[in-house]
N, C-alpha and C positions, 0 to 999 in steps of 0.2 A: 504494500500500500504506500503511495507516495507521501512524502512529508506534507504536513498541513499547518497552517497558522492557528487552527482551532485547538483548543485545550480540552473541551468537554463535548461529549456526544449525548444528547438527550433523546432517548428512544421512548416514544409515546405509543401506548397500546402494546407494551412489551408482553411477550408470552414465551412459549417453549419452542417455537419454530424459527423462522427467519430472523426475527428480532433477537432471539437468544444467540444465534450465530453471529449476528452483527455486533452484539455486546461483547462476545468473546474476541472477535477480531479487533474491535476498537481498543479493548483493554490490552490486548497483546501488543498493539502498536504504541502504547503509552498514553492514549487518551483516557481521561477520567470519564466514567460512564454513569449516567443517571437514568434510571428506569421509572416509567410511570404507567400505571394501568388501573383499570377498575378494580381488579382483585390484586392489590399490591402484596397481600400476604403470600400469594402464590409465587412471588419472585425471590423469596429468601435464599433458596439454593443457588440461583443464578447470581444474585448479588454477592453471596459469599465466594463463589467461584471467580468472579471478575473484579471484586472490590468495588462494585457499583453501589451508589446510593439509591434507595427506593423512595419514590414519592407516591402519594395517593392515600386513600383510594380516589380515583378520578370519577367524575360523573359525566356521561356522554348522552346516551339516549334515555336515561332515566334520572329523575331527580331524587334527592334524599327525602326523608320523611319531613313533614312540615316544620318540625323543630330542629332539623339537622342543618348542616352547613350549606346545602344547595336546594332550598325549597322552591325556588323559581329559577328561570333561565338566566337572568342577570346575575343572581347570586352564584349560580353554577359556573358561569364564565369567570367571575371574580375569584371563586374558590380554586378552580383549576389553574388559572393564571398564577395565583399565589404559590401553588405547588411547583409550577414550571420555574418560576423565579428562584424559589428556594433550592430547587434541584441544580440549576445552573450556577448559583452562588456556591453551593457545596462543592462543585467540581472545580 
């Protein structure tokens, strides 16, 4: 993989397939990796293997409960964006 000016790779919608392969590749080349997904708890093994930080849970096609962090679409966008920013800062 060619050298890059980027320091962190943020993989949104991370899972066990292509995104996991990319996380391994990016970590191997020295990039810090941040993973984000609706089911962030499922990423623990990949995070341990790659040294990635895990963000989430994210909300996409479903909102949280009314008293949760994403009860409406504007709140969902703010909530998800705050996780992306934290993930990039952690890297």
